[in-house]
DOZAKE-964567 format. One record per residue: residue number from 1; z, x, y of N, C-alpha, C, O, CB in turn. Coordinates in steps of 0.02 Angstrom, whole numbers. Glycine has a CB too. Example, Ala and Ser with C-alpha at 12.3 -4.5 7.8 and 13.67 -1.06 7.14 Angstrom:
2
+-----+--------+--------+--------+--------+--------+--------+--------+--------+--------+--------+--------+--------+--------+--------+--------+
|   k |    n.Z |    n.X |    n.Y |   ca.Z |   ca.X |   ca.Y |    c.Z |    c.X |    c.Y |    o.Z |    o.X |    o.Y |   cb.Z |   cb.X |   cb.Y |
+-----+--------+--------+--------+--------+--------+--------+--------+--------+--------+--------+--------+--------+--------+--------+--------+
|   1 |    390 |    660 |   -284 |    390 |    615 |   -225 |    390 |    660 |   -165 |    423 |    712 |   -166 |    452 |    565 |   -224 |
|   2 |    354 |    642 |   -112 |    357 |    684 |    -53 |    394 |    645 |      2 |    402 |    670 |     57 |    286 |    704 |    -30 |
+-----+--------+--------+--------+--------+--------+--------+--------+--------+--------+--------+--------+--------+--------+--------+--------+
# end
This chain:
143
+-----+--------+--------+--------+--------+--------+--------+--------+--------+--------+--------+--------+--------+--------+--------+--------+
|   k |    n.Z |    n.X |    n.Y |   ca.Z |   ca.X |   ca.Y |    c.Z |    c.X |    c.Y |    o.Z |    o.X |    o.Y |   cb.Z |   cb.X |   cb.Y |
+-----+--------+--------+--------+--------+--------+--------+--------+--------+--------+--------+--------+--------+--------+--------+--------+
|   1 |    584 |    486 |   -638 |    604 |    421 |   -661 |    548 |    394 |   -707 |    489 |    403 |   -693 |    618 |    373 |   -602 |
|   2 |    568 |    360 |   -760 |    519 |    329 |   -805 |    535 |    255 |   -812 |    589 |    232 |   -795 |    520 |    364 |   -874 |
|   3 |    487 |    219 |   -836 |    493 |    147 |   -844 |    467 |    130 |   -914 |    414 |    153 |   -933 |    453 |    108 |   -789 |
|   4 |    505 |     89 |   -952 |    481 |     65 |  -1016 |    431 |      9 |  -1004 |    446 |    -39 |   -969 |    539 |     41 |  -1061 |
|   5 |    372 |     17 |  -1033 |    317 |    -31 |  -1023 |    293 |    -54 |  -1091 |    282 |    -13 |  -1136 |    259 |      0 |   -982 |
|   6 |    284 |   -119 |  -1099 |    258 |   -147 |  -1162 |    184 |   -130 |  -1168 |    148 |   -128 |  -1118 |    269 |   -223 |  -1165 |
|   7 |    162 |   -117 |  -1230 |     91 |   -107 |  -1243 |     56 |   -175 |  -1237 |     90 |   -226 |  -1237 |     79 |    -75 |  -1313 |
|   8 |    -11 |   -176 |  -1232 |    -46 |   -240 |  -1224 |    -30 |   -290 |  -1279 |    -31 |   -351 |  -1266 |   -120 |   -227 |  -1222 |
|   9 |    -16 |   -267 |  -1340 |      0 |   -314 |  -1393 |     74 |   -333 |  -1393 |     96 |   -373 |  -1434 |    -19 |   -285 |  -1461 |
|  10 |    113 |   -303 |  -1347 |    183 |   -319 |  -1341 |    228 |   -290 |  -1395 |    288 |   -304 |  -1396 |    191 |   -392 |  -1340 |
|  11 |    200 |   -250 |  -1439 |    237 |   -227 |  -1497 |    286 |   -171 |  -1482 |    343 |   -174 |  -1503 |    190 |   -205 |  -1550 |
|  12 |    265 |   -121 |  -1446 |    307 |    -63 |  -1435 |    314 |    -50 |  -1360 |    275 |    -74 |  -1320 |    278 |      0 |  -1470 |
|  13 |    365 |    -12 |  -1343 |    375 |      6 |  -1273 |    353 |     79 |  -1263 |    366 |    122 |  -1306 |    448 |     -4 |  -1251 |
|  14 |    321 |     91 |  -1208 |    301 |    158 |  -1190 |    344 |    180 |  -1131 |    365 |    138 |  -1091 |    224 |    161 |  -1172 |
|  15 |    356 |    243 |  -1125 |    393 |    268 |  -1068 |    342 |    301 |  -1022 |    311 |    351 |  -1040 |    449 |    318 |  -1090 |
|  16 |    334 |    273 |   -962 |    286 |    300 |   -914 |    323 |    321 |   -851 |    371 |    288 |   -831 |    231 |    248 |   -897 |
|  17 |    301 |    374 |   -820 |    332 |    393 |   -756 |    317 |    339 |   -703 |    265 |    308 |   -703 |    306 |    462 |   -732 |
|  18 |    365 |    330 |   -659 |    357 |    283 |   -603 |    336 |    323 |   -542 |    370 |    370 |   -522 |    423 |    243 |   -590 |
|  19 |    280 |    304 |   -512 |    257 |    334 |   -450 |    281 |    289 |   -393 |    262 |    231 |   -389 |    179 |    343 |   -449 |
|  20 |    322 |    317 |   -349 |    348 |    278 |   -293 |    302 |    287 |   -232 |    284 |    343 |   -214 |    420 |    299 |   -276 |
|  21 |    285 |    230 |   -201 |    235 |    230 |   -148 |    261 |    189 |    -89 |    285 |    133 |    -97 |    168 |    202 |   -173 |
|  22 |    255 |    217 |    -29 |    270 |    181 |     33 |    205 |    151 |     59 |    154 |    186 |     64 |    303 |    229 |     87 |
|  23 |    206 |     87 |     75 |    146 |     52 |     95 |    159 |     17 |    162 |    209 |    -17 |    171 |    123 |      0 |     42 |
|  24 |    113 |     26 |    209 |    119 |     -5 |    275 |     77 |    -67 |    282 |     17 |    -66 |    270 |    100 |     44 |    328 |
|  25 |    109 |   -122 |    301 |     74 |   -183 |    317 |     75 |   -188 |    393 |    121 |   -216 |    422 |    107 |   -247 |    282 |
|  26 |     23 |   -160 |    424 |     19 |   -160 |    497 |     -2 |   -230 |    520 |    -55 |   -255 |    500 |    -31 |   -106 |    523 |
|  27 |     39 |   -260 |    562 |     26 |   -328 |    585 |     22 |   -329 |    661 |     68 |   -307 |    696 |     80 |   -377 |    560 |
|  28 |    -33 |   -355 |    687 |    -42 |   -364 |    759 |     -4 |   -426 |    782 |     10 |   -469 |    741 |   -118 |   -370 |    777 |
|  29 |     12 |   -431 |    847 |     46 |   -491 |    872 |      8 |   -556 |    858 |     39 |   -609 |    851 |     57 |   -485 |    947 |
|  30 |    -59 |   -553 |    853 |    -98 |   -613 |    838 |   -103 |   -629 |    763 |   -138 |   -675 |    744 |   -167 |   -606 |    867 |
|  31 |    -68 |   -589 |    721 |    -67 |   -602 |    650 |   -117 |   -563 |    609 |   -114 |   -565 |    547 |    -78 |   -674 |    638 |
|  32 |   -164 |   -529 |    641 |   -211 |   -488 |    603 |   -175 |   -430 |    569 |   -126 |   -404 |    596 |   -268 |   -461 |    648 |
|  33 |   -198 |   -411 |    510 |   -168 |   -357 |    472 |   -222 |   -308 |    452 |   -281 |   -326 |    447 |   -129 |   -384 |    410 |
|  34 |   -202 |   -246 |    440 |   -250 |   -193 |    426 |   -257 |   -179 |    351 |   -207 |   -170 |    316 |   -229 |   -129 |    461 |
|  35 |   -319 |   -179 |    327 |   -335 |   -157 |    259 |   -379 |    -96 |    263 |   -422 |    -91 |    307 |   -369 |   -215 |    218 |
|  36 |   -369 |    -50 |    216 |   -410 |     11 |    213 |   -446 |     13 |    146 |   -421 |    -13 |     96 |   -365 |     75 |    223 |
|  37 |   -504 |     45 |    146 |   -544 |     50 |     84 |   -529 |    117 |     50 |   -529 |    169 |     82 |   -620 |     43 |     99 |
|  38 |   -516 |    113 |    -16 |   -502 |    174 |    -53 |   -564 |    219 |    -54 |   -619 |    195 |    -67 |   -478 |    158 |   -126 |
|  39 |   -554 |    283 |    -41 |   -611 |    329 |    -37 |   -640 |    347 |   -105 |   -609 |    336 |   -157 |   -591 |    392 |     -1 |
|  40 |   -701 |    374 |   -104 |   -735 |    396 |   -165 |   -693 |    450 |   -199 |   -661 |    491 |   -167 |   -806 |    424 |   -149 |
|  41 |   -693 |    448 |   -265 |   -658 |    498 |   -305 |   -588 |    479 |   -324 |   -557 |    513 |   -364 |   -657 |    561 |   -268 |
|  42 |   -561 |    424 |   -296 |   -495 |    401 |   -314 |   -501 |    342 |   -361 |   -552 |    307 |   -360 |   -454 |    381 |   -250 |
|  43 |   -449 |    331 |   -403 |   -452 |    270 |   -445 |   -462 |    208 |   -401 |   -436 |    204 |   -345 |   -387 |    263 |   -487 |
|  44 |   -501 |    161 |   -425 |   -517 |    100 |   -389 |   -554 |    114 |   -324 |   -543 |     80 |   -274 |   -454 |     60 |   -375 |
|  45 |   -597 |    164 |   -324 |   -634 |    180 |   -263 |   -672 |    119 |   -239 |   -701 |     81 |   -278 |   -682 |    240 |   -274 |
|  46 |   -672 |    110 |   -173 |   -707 |     53 |   -142 |   -665 |    -10 |   -137 |   -684 |    -56 |   -102 |   -768 |     38 |   -181 |
|  47 |   -608 |    -13 |   -172 |   -564 |    -71 |   -166 |   -525 |    -67 |   -101 |   -514 |    -13 |    -73 |   -515 |    -74 |   -227 |
|  48 |   -504 |   -125 |    -76 |   -467 |   -130 |    -14 |   -393 |   -137 |    -28 |   -372 |   -171 |    -75 |   -492 |   -189 |     29 |
|  49 |   -352 |   -103 |     13 |   -280 |   -102 |      3 |   -246 |    -93 |     71 |   -278 |    -81 |    122 |   -260 |    -45 |    -45 |
|  50 |   -180 |    -99 |     70 |   -140 |    -81 |    128 |   -129 |     -6 |    126 |   -119 |     22 |     72 |    -72 |   -120 |    130 |
|  51 |   -131 |     28 |    183 |   -125 |    102 |    183 |    -55 |    126 |    167 |     -6 |     90 |    177 |   -145 |    129 |    251 |
|  52 |    -51 |    186 |    141 |     13 |    217 |    124 |      3 |    272 |     74 |    -53 |    296 |     64 |     62 |    165 |     96 |
|  53 |     57 |    294 |     43 |     51 |    348 |     -5 |    116 |    364 |    -40 |    168 |    334 |    -26 |     24 |    410 |     28 |
|  54 |    113 |    412 |    -85 |    169 |    432 |   -127 |    226 |    462 |    -87 |    215 |    497 |    -37 |    146 |    480 |   -180 |
|  55 |    287 |    448 |   -110 |    346 |    481 |    -82 |    350 |    552 |   -109 |    338 |    564 |   -168 |    411 |    441 |    -99 |
|  56 |    366 |    598 |    -66 |    379 |    668 |    -85 |    451 |    672 |   -110 |    492 |    631 |    -91 |    365 |    717 |    -26 |
|  57 |    468 |    722 |   -151 |    538 |    730 |   -173 |    587 |    732 |   -114 |    577 |    770 |    -67 |    546 |    793 |   -216 |
|  58 |    639 |    691 |   -118 |    690 |    689 |    -67 |    672 |    650 |     -4 |    713 |    645 |     42 |    707 |    757 |    -47 |
|  59 |    613 |    622 |     -1 |    589 |    586 |     58 |    609 |    513 |     55 |    606 |    482 |      1 |    512 |    593 |     65 |
|  60 |    628 |    484 |    111 |    642 |    412 |    113 |    577 |    373 |    117 |    524 |    401 |    133 |    688 |    395 |    174 |
|  61 |    581 |    309 |    102 |    522 |    266 |    108 |    495 |    268 |    178 |    434 |    275 |    189 |    539 |    193 |     87 |
|  62 |    539 |    262 |    227 |    518 |    260 |    297 |    485 |    326 |    318 |    434 |    325 |    353 |    577 |    245 |    343 |
|  63 |    514 |    382 |    298 |    485 |    447 |    315 |    416 |    456 |    283 |    370 |    481 |    314 |    531 |    504 |    294 |
|  64 |    410 |    435 |    220 |    345 |    440 |    185 |    294 |    396 |    220 |    236 |    417 |    229 |    352 |    419 |    111 |
|  65 |    314 |    336 |    239 |    267 |    291 |    272 |    244 |    320 |    339 |    184 |    319 |    354 |    300 |    222 |    283 |
|  66 |    290 |    346 |    378 |    272 |    377 |    442 |    223 |    435 |    432 |    174 |    441 |    467 |    334 |    401 |    480 |
|  67 |    238 |    477 |    383 |    195 |    535 |    368 |    125 |    511 |    346 |     75 |    535 |    372 |    226 |    580 |    314 |
|  68 |    124 |    466 |    298 |     60 |    443 |    271 |     16 |    408 |    323 |    -44 |    419 |    326 |     72 |    397 |    212 |
|  69 |     47 |    365 |    364 |      7 |    329 |    414 |    -18 |    375 |    468 |    -72 |    364 |    497 |     48 |    272 |    445 |
|  70 |     20 |    428 |    482 |     -6 |    478 |    530 |    -64 |    517 |    499 |   -115 |    528 |    532 |     51 |    526 |    552 |
|  71 |    -56 |    537 |    435 |   -109 |    575 |    401 |   -172 |    533 |    392 |   -228 |    558 |    403 |    -85 |    599 |    333 |
|  72 |   -165 |    470 |    373 |   -222 |    428 |    357 |   -254 |    396 |    419 |   -315 |    392 |    424 |   -202 |    374 |    310 |
|  73 |   -212 |    373 |    466 |   -237 |    333 |    521 |   -226 |    363 |    590 |   -250 |    336 |    640 |   -206 |    266 |    519 |
|  74 |   -189 |    418 |    594 |   -177 |    450 |    658 |   -131 |    412 |    704 |   -133 |    421 |    765 |   -241 |    461 |    693 |
|  75 |    -88 |    370 |    676 |    -41 |    332 |    718 |     30 |    357 |    707 |     45 |    391 |    658 |    -45 |    257 |    703 |
|  76 |     74 |    340 |    755 |    145 |    356 |    749 |    182 |    289 |    746 |    178 |    249 |    793 |    171 |    401 |    810 |
|  77 |    217 |    277 |    691 |    254 |    215 |    682 |    315 |    216 |    727 |    354 |    264 |    727 |    274 |    206 |    607 |
|  78 |    325 |    162 |    765 |    383 |    157 |    808 |    429 |     99 |    788 |    487 |     97 |    809 |    362 |    149 |    881 |
|  79 |    404 |     52 |    748 |    446 |     -3 |    724 |    420 |    -28 |    658 |    363 |    -50 |    651 |    448 |    -61 |    776 |
|  80 |    464 |    -26 |    607 |    447 |    -53 |    541 |    510 |    -71 |    505 |    565 |    -47 |    521 |    405 |     -2 |    500 |
|  81 |    504 |   -113 |    455 |    561 |   -130 |    412 |    535 |   -142 |    341 |    480 |   -167 |    331 |    600 |   -192 |    439 |
|  82 |    577 |   -125 |    293 |    560 |   -139 |    223 |    555 |   -214 |    215 |    595 |   -252 |    242 |    612 |   -108 |    173 |
|  83 |    505 |   -233 |    177 |    489 |   -304 |    172 |    495 |   -329 |    101 |    535 |   -374 |     86 |    419 |   -318 |    199 |
|  84 |    455 |   -301 |     55 |    455 |   -321 |    -15 |    445 |   -258 |    -58 |    416 |   -209 |    -36 |    401 |   -374 |    -30 |
|  85 |    468 |   -262 |   -120 |    455 |   -209 |   -169 |    421 |   -242 |   -229 |    441 |   -296 |   -251 |    521 |   -172 |   -190 |
|  86 |    370 |   -208 |   -254 |    331 |   -235 |   -309 |    315 |   -178 |   -358 |    298 |   -123 |   -336 |    265 |   -268 |   -284 |
|  87 |    321 |   -191 |   -422 |    300 |   -143 |   -472 |    236 |   -168 |   -503 |    228 |   -228 |   -517 |    355 |   -131 |   -527 |
|  88 |    189 |   -121 |   -514 |    124 |   -140 |   -543 |    104 |    -86 |   -594 |    110 |    -26 |   -581 |     70 |   -148 |   -488 |
|  89 |     79 |   -109 |   -651 |     57 |    -64 |   -704 |    -19 |    -59 |   -703 |    -54 |   -102 |   -730 |     82 |    -88 |   -773 |
|  90 |    -45 |     -6 |   -671 |   -116 |      9 |   -671 |   -131 |     52 |   -732 |    -86 |     85 |   -758 |   -138 |     45 |   -605 |
|  91 |   -193 |     53 |   -755 |   -210 |     97 |   -812 |   -195 |    171 |   -798 |   -177 |    207 |   -844 |   -283 |     89 |   -829 |
|  92 |   -203 |    193 |   -736 |   -193 |    264 |   -719 |   -122 |    281 |   -698 |   -104 |    339 |   -696 |   -241 |    283 |   -664 |
|  93 |    -81 |    230 |   -681 |    -13 |    244 |   -656 |     29 |    180 |   -654 |      4 |    125 |   -643 |    -15 |    276 |   -586 |
|  94 |     94 |    190 |   -666 |    142 |    136 |   -656 |    173 |    149 |   -587 |    202 |    202 |   -576 |    198 |    133 |   -713 |
|  95 |    166 |    101 |   -541 |    187 |    113 |   -472 |    242 |     65 |   -450 |    243 |      7 |   -470 |    127 |    107 |   -425 |
|  96 |    287 |     91 |   -409 |    335 |     50 |   -374 |    316 |     54 |   -300 |    319 |    107 |   -269 |    411 |     74 |   -386 |
|  97 |    295 |     -3 |   -273 |    269 |     -6 |   -206 |    321 |    -35 |   -158 |    344 |    -91 |   -168 |    204 |    -47 |   -204 |
|  98 |    338 |      3 |   -108 |    385 |    -19 |    -56 |    344 |    -41 |      4 |    321 |      1 |     43 |    436 |     38 |    -37 |
|  99 |    334 |   -106 |     11 |    296 |   -131 |     67 |    340 |   -138 |    128 |    393 |   -169 |    126 |    264 |   -200 |     49 |
| 100 |    317 |   -107 |    183 |    353 |   -109 |    246 |    308 |   -143 |    298 |    249 |   -127 |    304 |    373 |    -38 |    270 |
| 101 |    336 |   -191 |    334 |    299 |   -222 |    388 |    304 |   -176 |    449 |    359 |   -159 |    471 |    327 |   -293 |    405 |
| 102 |    247 |   -157 |    475 |    243 |   -113 |    533 |    219 |   -156 |    591 |    163 |   -182 |    591 |    194 |    -51 |    521 |
| 103 |    262 |   -164 |    642 |    246 |   -209 |    697 |    234 |   -172 |    763 |    210 |   -202 |    812 |    302 |   -258 |    707 |
| 104 |    250 |   -107 |    765 |    237 |    -68 |    826 |    218 |      3 |    806 |    247 |     32 |    759 |    298 |    -67 |    874 |
| 105 |    170 |     31 |    842 |    149 |     99 |    831 |    114 |    123 |    895 |     94 |     83 |    937 |    101 |    105 |    769 |
| 106 |    108 |    189 |    900 |     70 |    217 |    956 |      7 |    249 |    927 |      6 |    272 |    870 |    112 |    269 |    996 |
| 107 |    -45 |    248 |    968 |   -110 |    273 |    946 |   -153 |    217 |    919 |   -128 |    164 |    901 |   -101 |    328 |    893 |
| 108 |   -217 |    229 |    917 |   -265 |    181 |    891 |   -284 |    201 |    821 |   -308 |    257 |    811 |   -329 |    176 |    937 |
| 109 |   -274 |    158 |    771 |   -290 |    178 |    702 |   -364 |    198 |    695 |   -409 |    164 |    720 |   -274 |    120 |    654 |
| 110 |   -374 |    253 |    660 |   -442 |    275 |    644 |   -439 |    311 |    576 |   -389 |    342 |    559 |   -472 |    322 |    700 |
| 111 |   -492 |    306 |    537 |   -494 |    334 |    470 |   -499 |    410 |    471 |   -554 |    437 |    474 |   -552 |    305 |    430 |
| 112 |   -442 |    444 |    469 |   -442 |    517 |    473 |   -466 |    550 |    409 |   -482 |    609 |    408 |   -372 |    541 |    488 |
| 113 |   -470 |    512 |    354 |   -494 |    538 |    290 |   -562 |    509 |    273 |   -584 |    511 |    215 |   -443 |    523 |    234 |
| 114 |   -596 |    482 |    323 |   -662 |    454 |    314 |   -663 |    384 |    284 |   -717 |    358 |    269 |   -701 |    499 |    271 |
| 115 |   -605 |    354 |    275 |   -602 |    288 |    244 |   -618 |    233 |    296 |   -603 |    240 |    355 |   -534 |    276 |    213 |
| 116 |   -648 |    180 |    271 |   -661 |    122 |    313 |   -596 |     81 |    317 |   -555 |     83 |    272 |   -719 |     78 |    285 |
| 117 |   -587 |     45 |    372 |   -532 |     -1 |    377 |   -553 |    -62 |    416 |   -603 |    -61 |    452 |   -470 |     32 |    409 |
| 118 |   -516 |   -117 |    408 |   -535 |   -180 |    439 |   -473 |   -220 |    458 |   -426 |   -225 |    419 |   -580 |   -221 |    392 |
| 119 |   -473 |   -247 |    519 |   -420 |   -294 |    539 |   -440 |   -362 |    513 |   -494 |   -387 |    529 |   -410 |   -295 |    618 |
| 120 |   -398 |   -392 |    473 |   -413 |   -454 |    438 |   -367 |   -511 |    459 |   -313 |   -500 |    487 |   -409 |   -443 |    363 |
| 121 |   -389 |   -571 |    445 |   -348 |   -632 |    449 |   -349 |   -663 |    380 |   -394 |   -650 |    340 |   -375 |   -682 |    505 |
| 122 |   -299 |   -705 |    366 |   -298 |   -740 |    302 |   -351 |   -794 |    301 |   -359 |   -829 |    351 |   -229 |   -770 |    288 |
| 123 |   -388 |   -802 |    247 |   -391 |   -757 |    189 |   -433 |   -696 |    205 |   -475 |   -697 |    250 |   -421 |   -795 |    128 |
| 124 |   -422 |   -642 |    169 |   -458 |   -580 |    181 |   -533 |   -590 |    168 |   -552 |   -622 |    119 |   -431 |   -523 |    137 |
| 125 |   -574 |   -562 |    212 |   -646 |   -568 |    205 |   -675 |   -510 |    165 |   -730 |   -515 |    138 |   -679 |   -571 |    273 |
| 126 |   -639 |   -454 |    160 |   -664 |   -396 |    124 |   -647 |   -402 |     50 |   -597 |   -434 |     31 |   -635 |   -330 |    154 |
| 127 |   -688 |   -371 |      9 |   -674 |   -369 |    -63 |   -711 |   -312 |    -94 |   -759 |   -286 |    -65 |   -693 |   -436 |    -97 |
| 128 |   -691 |   -291 |   -153 |   -637 |   -316 |   -194 |   -569 |   -291 |   -169 |   -565 |   -238 |   -137 |   -646 |   -296 |   -268 |
| 129 |   -517 |   -330 |   -183 |   -449 |   -311 |   -164 |   -415 |   -277 |   -223 |   -423 |   -297 |   -280 |   -409 |   -373 |   -142 |
| 130 |   -377 |   -224 |   -208 |   -337 |   -191 |   -259 |   -287 |   -243 |   -286 |   -258 |   -280 |   -247 |   -299 |   -128 |   -229 |
| 131 |   -278 |   -246 |   -353 |   -236 |   -299 |   -381 |   -167 |   -307 |   -349 |   -145 |   -363 |   -339 |   -227 |   -287 |   -454 |
| 132 |   -132 |   -253 |   -333 |    -66 |   -258 |   -304 |    -67 |   -280 |   -231 |    -15 |   -292 |   -201 |    -29 |   -192 |   -310 |
| 133 |   -126 |   -287 |   -202 |   -133 |   -311 |   -133 |   -129 |   -387 |   -130 |   -106 |   -415 |    -80 |   -200 |   -287 |   -103 |
| 134 |   -150 |   -420 |   -182 |   -155 |   -493 |   -182 |    -87 |   -527 |   -169 |    -85 |   -573 |   -129 |   -183 |   -517 |   -248 |
| 135 |    -32 |   -506 |   -202 |     32 |   -539 |   -187 |     53 |   -531 |   -113 |     86 |   -574 |    -86 |     86 |   -511 |   -232 |
| 136 |     34 |   -476 |    -83 |     53 |   -463 |    -13 |     20 |   -515 |     32 |     51 |   -539 |     80 |     33 |   -392 |      9 |
| 137 |    -41 |   -533 |     18 |    -75 |   -584 |     58 |    -39 |   -651 |     50 |    -35 |   -690 |     98 |   -149 |   -591 |     37 |
| 138 |    -13 |   -665 |    -10 |     26 |   -727 |    -20 |     91 |   -723 |     21 |    111 |   -774 |     49 |     42 |   -737 |    -95 |
| 139 |    123 |   -665 |     24 |    185 |   -658 |     64 |    169 |   -668 |    138 |    208 |   -700 |    174 |    217 |   -589 |     53 |
| 140 |    113 |   -640 |    161 |     94 |   -649 |    231 |     82 |   -723 |    247 |    102 |   -747 |    300 |     31 |   -608 |    247 |
| 141 |     51 |   -758 |    202 |     37 |   -829 |    212 |    101 |   -870 |    216 |    104 |   -921 |    251 |     -9 |   -856 |    156 |
| 142 |    152 |   -849 |    178 |    216 |   -885 |    176 |    260 |   -870 |    236 |    306 |   -909 |    251 |    253 |   -867 |    112 |
| 143 |    247 |   -815 |    272 |    289 |   -798 |    330 |    279 |   -845 |    388 |    310 |   -837 |    441 |    275 |   -727 |    353 |
+-----+--------+--------+--------+--------+--------+--------+--------+--------+--------+--------+--------+--------+--------+--------+--------+
# end
């Protein structure tokens, strides 16, 4: 799938592939939510984001989210629902982010890929935040 994107001067449209990503917004009963730090060697390394990853061909959002959260955090998702969808144009990729609220899981989250993570309350204390993370914090505040 591709997406027509305006150039910075707005003059012409570019056709860029759309990278579809399942993102988990893990929320504790007390309202704390989990942010993970992007590891070294990835675009925006050191920035904080909600965990998740790319959909594989033929994979549903929910299946991708379950796979990614198990790979990244060692948890098994037992309850989640699609919450919001957001498209963001990063210099390295045009992404369609499917944010899912995850309210139940088994296992204790731990950084299986060496990434740091933090349970946060609004407003987030960690920084810098990945640009597409900021609207999610506004959605959490509005809930």
